[in-house]
N, C-alpha and C positions, 0 to 999 in steps of 0.2 A: 075228101081232102091228101095231095099228094106230099110228099115230106121231100125238101128237096135240102141237100147238109148247106150251110151260109157257107159260099166261097166269096173269096176279095181277090180278084184279079186270077182268076184260077187256080188259086190257093185257099185252103180251108182259113175260114175267116180269123180263128185264134191266132194263127203262123203267119199272117198275112197283115195283122195289125202289127205286129212285133218287126216284122220285116220290112215293111211295105212304105208306099208315099210320106206318109206323114214321120214315119221315124226316118226316114233321108232328109223331111225339110230342116226338122228340129236337128239331126246333126250339122247341117249345113249351116241352119243360124248359130248353132252354139258358137262353131268356128268361126264363122265371122264372129261373133260378140267377142269371142275372147282376144282376139288379135288387140291391140294396145293402141296399134297403130291404122285402124281404121274405126269410123262412127258408123255405124250398119244401123243406128235407126230408122233410116229412111230406104232402107233396101229389104225389098218382099223376095222372097224366095216358092215359088212352085214346082214340085216334082207331076212330070209327067213318064211315070217310070222309074226308068234310071235316068230319063233327061230331064235337065232342071232348068229353069228360065230365072234369071233373075232381074228385076226390074225395082223401078222405085227412081230414087235419087241418093247422087253424092256428093261430098264438098270438093272434090276435085279428080281430075285424071288419073290419078295416083292411086286412090281410095276402089277407084271403079275399078285398074286393072288388080290392083292386090281382092277384093273381093270374087272376083272372076278366077285369079291364082286358086286363092283357098277353098272354091265350091269345087277344083276340078282335083283337088288333093283327098275330098273325102271320098273313102270308101262307098263304093256302089253309084259311083256317078262316072255315066258312058261320054254324058256330051252336056256344056253350058253353053243356053244360048245368053248372051248377055245385054239386056236391053236399057241398061241402067243407065240413066241422064245427068247429066253434070247439072249440079242445081245451079240456079238463077239467084245469085246477091246483087244486094242493093237496087230491088226494082222496087218502083215509085209508082 
């Protein structure tokens, strides 16, 4: 059996877990949730390295823009791809 050190994106697992994509996703989700002008319950956050994909739905174009700006301001984010859709209201 060959021993291989546990790695997370070429970083030791313990260090990668603390500074990795899950931590970045959590920081963005917390920042979105903290904004009182934004209902972020329908917004998803996926990190691919330092690139962030925002998805899901928001209630207005203003909320979509707010979410985009919040995500851009989080430390560690280099790029934000915005795929948040405008929620349909009054659908029958």
